TIMAR-506605 format. One record per residue: x, y, z of N, C-alpha, C, CB in turn; residue number from 1. Coordinates in Angstrom, 3 decimals. Each point is the difference from the previous one (the first is absolute). Glycine has a CB too. Layout:
N
X  Y  Z  X  Y  Z  X  Y  Z  X  Y  Z  NUM
...
***
This chain:
93
0.845  -1.187  0.000  -0.845  1.187  0.000  0.890  1.250  0.000  -1.851  -1.252  1.231  1
1.516  2.187  -2.076  0.764  1.242  -0.111  -0.610  1.030  0.956  0.615  -0.495  -2.437  2
0.211  1.165  3.236  -0.546  1.016  0.910  -0.588  1.178  -0.778  1.682  -0.678  1.743  3
-2.619  1.387  -1.132  -0.659  1.137  -0.652  0.957  1.176  -0.188  -2.171  -0.730  1.006  4
3.189  0.810  -0.168  1.002  1.061  -0.100  1.365  -0.655  -0.156  -1.400  1.600  1.409  5
2.156  -1.151  -2.408  1.320  -0.559  -0.216  0.949  1.063  -0.539  -1.022  -2.250  -0.419  6
2.296  1.999  0.605  1.004  0.962  -0.453  0.091  -0.038  -1.523  1.292  -0.263  2.163  7
-0.680  1.299  -2.731  0.194  0.044  -1.451  0.831  -1.188  -0.465  -0.154  2.506  0.049  8
1.146  -2.886  0.731  0.843  -1.150  -0.359  -0.825  -1.279  -0.024  2.000  1.133  1.014  9
-2.836  -1.328  0.015  -0.871  -1.177  0.035  -0.986  0.024  -1.166  0.226  -0.095  2.505  10
-0.795  1.267  -2.790  -0.956  0.130  -1.099  0.649  -0.350  -1.333  -1.218  1.773  1.283  11
2.455  -1.343  -1.481  0.710  -0.306  -1.241  0.172  -1.515  -0.146  1.208  2.224  0.116  12
-0.825  -2.884  0.973  0.214  -1.451  -0.044  -1.308  -0.764  -0.249  1.946  0.287  1.559  13
-3.045  0.258  -1.036  -1.290  -0.695  -0.068  -0.961  0.603  -1.028  0.308  -0.588  2.387  14
0.206  1.433  -3.269  -0.879  0.779  -0.880  -1.025  -0.858  -0.734  1.852  1.614  -0.274  15
-1.438  -2.700  -0.348  -0.943  -0.799  -0.765  -1.041  -0.681  0.891  1.787  -0.358  -1.697  16
-1.399  0.001  2.905  -0.963  -0.555  0.958  -0.991  1.082  0.440  1.728  -1.676  0.794  17
-1.225  2.872  -0.547  -0.883  1.120  0.371  -1.028  0.252  -1.095  1.851  1.033  1.355  18
-1.367  -0.965  -2.591  -0.901  0.267  -1.119  -1.044  -1.095  -0.159  1.835  1.242  -1.126  19
-1.428  -2.482  1.291  -0.957  -1.115  -0.103  -1.055  0.090  1.094  1.788  -1.444  -1.009  20
-1.365  1.756  2.248  -0.958  0.129  1.106  -0.958  1.158  -0.227  1.695  -0.967  1.552  21
-1.173  2.074  -2.026  -0.827  1.183  -0.250  -1.033  -0.307  -1.077  1.908  1.514  0.658  22
-1.460  -2.150  -1.722  -0.901  -0.322  -1.109  -1.047  -1.031  0.403  1.843  0.517  -1.596  23
-1.436  -1.519  2.322  -0.865  -1.124  0.340  -0.983  0.328  1.132  1.830  -1.519  -0.741  24
-1.394  2.284  1.722  -0.823  0.113  1.205  -0.253  1.422  0.471  0.890  -2.175  0.622  25
-0.441  3.165  -1.377  -0.177  1.401  0.392  0.681  0.349  1.323  -2.148  -0.034  -1.224  26
3.168  -0.731  1.615  0.824  0.436  1.128  0.729  1.267  -0.415  0.284  -2.384  0.856  27
0.120  3.164  0.089  0.857  1.143  -0.313  1.143  0.031  1.011  -1.954  1.314  -0.991  28
3.051  -0.708  0.557  1.219  -0.004  0.795  0.560  1.403  0.114  0.480  -2.343  -0.722  29
0.184  2.604  1.844  0.708  1.249  0.216  1.495  -0.300  -0.072  -1.886  0.954  1.446  30
2.589  -0.148  -2.238  1.449  -0.149  -0.150  0.658  1.155  0.755  -0.227  -1.169  -2.280  31
1.225  0.826  3.093  0.674  1.023  0.798  1.467  0.140  -0.402  -1.572  -0.476  1.891  32
2.109  1.645  -1.592  1.435  0.254  -0.168  0.450  0.678  1.287  -0.135  0.221  -2.579  33
1.103  -0.787  3.227  0.465  0.506  1.295  -1.147  0.138  0.996  1.842  1.209  -1.175  34
-2.791  -2.155  1.122  -1.119  -0.021  0.932  -1.134  0.957  -0.339  1.626  -0.651  1.690  35
-1.496  1.392  -2.783  -1.018  0.982  -0.401  -0.770  -0.541  -1.207  1.425  1.927  0.872  36
-2.766  -1.957  -0.811  -0.779  -0.462  -1.161  0.267  0.894  -1.221  -1.787  -0.905  1.555  37
2.098  0.264  -2.685  0.281  0.766  -1.213  -0.897  -0.392  -1.169  2.340  0.212  0.775  38
-2.988  -1.374  -0.699  -0.821  -0.444  -1.126  -1.030  -1.018  0.463  1.908  0.419  -1.575  39
-2.967  -0.548  0.766  -1.009  -1.039  0.190  -0.035  -0.838  -1.264  -1.377  1.448  1.582  40
1.193  -2.734  -1.423  -0.207  -0.888  -1.136  -1.447  -0.468  0.105  2.476  -0.753  -0.116  41
-3.300  1.199  -0.850  -1.419  -0.370  -0.009  -0.387  -0.409  -1.421  -0.514  1.593  1.929  42
-0.603  -2.278  -2.051  -0.455  -0.441  -1.316  -0.508  1.185  -0.813  -0.595  -2.250  0.950  43
0.607  2.078  -2.251  -0.539  1.025  -0.893  -1.482  0.211  0.298  1.689  -0.608  -1.785  44
-2.393  -0.470  2.048  -1.434  0.098  0.304  -0.239  0.855  1.249  -0.365  -2.262  -1.052  45
1.149  2.015  2.096  -0.141  0.787  1.225  0.374  1.464  -0.251  0.505  -2.054  1.375  46
0.572  2.284  -2.124  0.429  1.362  -0.330  -1.088  0.737  -0.775  2.392  -0.765  -0.041  47
-2.955  0.100  -0.978  -1.065  0.624  -0.796  -1.214  0.322  0.868  0.800  -1.243  -2.030  48
-1.116  0.344  2.954  -1.121  0.250  0.913  0.252  1.197  0.901  -0.520  -2.424  -0.051  49
1.741  2.538  0.540  0.354  1.153  0.835  -0.093  1.301  -0.792  1.509  -1.468  1.363  50
-1.011  1.460  -2.603  -0.086  1.204  -0.834  -1.445  0.372  -0.290  2.200  -0.576  -1.022  51
-3.036  -0.410  0.733  -1.416  0.277  -0.262  -0.664  0.598  1.231  -0.073  -1.881  -1.659  52
0.384  1.343  2.828  -0.552  0.540  1.243  0.443  1.440  0.212  -0.019  -2.301  0.981  53
1.290  2.573  -1.218  0.508  1.370  0.154  -0.679  0.957  -0.974  2.197  -0.923  0.764  54
-2.410  0.472  -1.988  -0.678  0.845  -0.988  -1.423  0.332  0.449  1.395  -1.028  -1.821  55
-2.095  0.046  2.355  -1.364  0.230  0.493  0.023  0.986  1.159  -0.682  -2.316  -0.719  56
1.573  2.089  1.670  0.046  0.852  1.185  0.506  1.405  -0.316  0.373  -2.038  1.373  57
0.430  2.184  -2.436  0.525  1.318  -0.368  -1.020  0.846  -0.747  2.261  -1.002  -0.100  58
-3.278  0.369  -0.477  -1.025  0.718  -0.739  -1.097  0.412  0.983  0.519  -1.285  -2.147  59
-0.706  2.594  2.379  -0.982  0.436  0.998  -1.416  -0.532  -0.248  1.378  2.034  0.286  60
-1.789  -2.087  -1.550  -1.354  -0.490  -0.302  -0.115  -1.487  0.345  -0.230  1.720  -1.843  61
1.219  -2.500  1.443  -0.024  -1.426  0.316  0.098  -0.233  1.504  1.042  -0.489  -2.223  62
-0.234  1.289  2.899  0.143  -0.145  1.453  -1.319  0.294  0.709  2.421  0.641  -0.180  63
-3.114  0.421  -0.238  -1.300  0.316  0.606  -0.997  -1.133  -0.234  0.441  2.454  -0.336  64
-0.445  -2.976  -0.890  -0.908  -1.105  -0.332  0.318  -1.221  0.860  -0.216  0.860  -2.364  65
1.480  -1.180  2.518  0.404  -1.122  0.835  -0.401  0.234  1.459  1.916  -0.459  -1.567  66
-1.671  1.662  2.072  -0.374  0.324  1.383  -1.501  -0.148  0.211  1.940  1.576  0.144  67
-2.730  -1.108  -1.120  -1.462  -0.130  0.117  -0.417  -1.468  0.017  -0.287  2.201  -1.178  68
0.888  -2.998  0.304  -0.361  -1.421  -0.057  0.417  -0.742  1.268  0.227  0.083  -2.488  69
0.922  0.248  3.015  0.444  -0.641  1.245  -0.944  0.384  1.138  2.410  0.024  -0.792  70
-2.770  1.252  0.879  -0.931  0.447  1.044  -1.346  -0.693  -0.160  1.164  2.226  0.113  71
-1.635  -2.337  -1.334  -1.274  -0.670  -0.258  0.067  -1.472  0.389  -0.454  1.609  -1.864  72
1.565  -2.236  1.544  0.168  -1.414  0.349  -0.010  -0.189  1.510  1.317  -0.362  -2.101  73
-0.682  1.264  2.799  0.011  -0.104  1.462  -1.396  0.175  0.577  2.342  0.864  0.026  74
-3.134  -0.002  -0.667  -1.364  0.228  0.485  -0.937  -1.148  -0.332  0.388  2.428  -0.249  75
-0.253  -2.994  -0.930  -1.010  -0.956  -0.449  0.539  -1.399  -0.301  -1.207  1.930  -0.916  76
2.480  -2.160  1.138  0.594  -1.306  -0.255  -0.317  -0.501  -1.409  -0.170  -0.504  2.440  77
0.530  1.302  -3.431  -0.212  -0.371  -1.392  0.843  -1.220  -0.367  -0.508  2.398  -0.558  78
0.048  -3.109  -0.445  0.785  -1.117  -0.522  1.189  0.542  -0.785  -2.061  -1.467  -0.108  79
3.014  0.609  -0.137  1.167  0.381  -0.803  -0.448  0.531  -1.357  1.404  -1.734  1.173  80
-2.339  1.023  -1.803  -0.462  0.400  -1.333  -0.691  1.357  0.032  -0.259  -2.409  -0.601  81
-0.544  2.661  1.625  -0.668  1.301  0.104  1.003  1.118  0.257  -2.052  -1.145  0.861  82
3.090  0.837  -0.109  0.999  1.009  0.337  0.921  0.319  -1.172  -0.100  -0.782  2.352  83
0.583  -0.267  -3.041  1.008  0.195  -1.041  -0.528  -0.148  -1.415  1.636  -0.814  1.617  84
-2.869  0.361  -1.783  -0.578  -0.118  -1.331  0.374  -1.281  -0.719  0.040  2.438  -0.104  85
0.580  -3.389  0.801  0.337  -1.293  -0.600  0.149  -1.010  1.129  1.166  1.095  -1.994  86
-1.331  -2.383  1.657  0.145  -1.031  1.043  1.443  -0.111  0.458  -1.932  -1.252  -0.972  87
2.159  0.724  2.169  1.368  -0.134  0.497  0.812  -0.956  -0.863  -0.817  0.474  2.311  88
2.111  -0.240  -2.367  0.921  -0.847  -0.743  0.092  -1.350  0.678  1.301  2.003  -0.787  89
-1.152  -3.032  -0.014  0.192  -1.340  0.573  1.471  -0.360  0.055  -2.234  -0.690  -0.867  90
3.105  1.620  0.453  1.441  -0.226  0.001  0.512  -0.113  1.428  0.218  1.245  -2.172  91
0.628  -2.208  2.410  0.599  -0.188  1.317  1.434  0.488  -0.038  -1.498  -1.973  0.479  92
1.932  2.661  0.583  1.401  0.449  0.083  0.854  -1.073  0.591  -0.725  2.350  0.235  93
***
């Protein structure tokens, strides 16, 4: 098992194993240099999801819409489909 945090030297030695784990299971890793985090290794899918989330949150109109839907869900316990406009994903991480 590869630790979640590893040095740059360890990451270099284990790079192909890290990439396989990231691709296969969406694990992510922190790479350090002199004990300081300098990089993250994450899947493209996770990265794209993070960017999409940031784009939504950075757009004031989308953020207001999301805030309204979250508040409504808390008040009325809406289903996933009612909240997001589509059924939940069946994909497993």
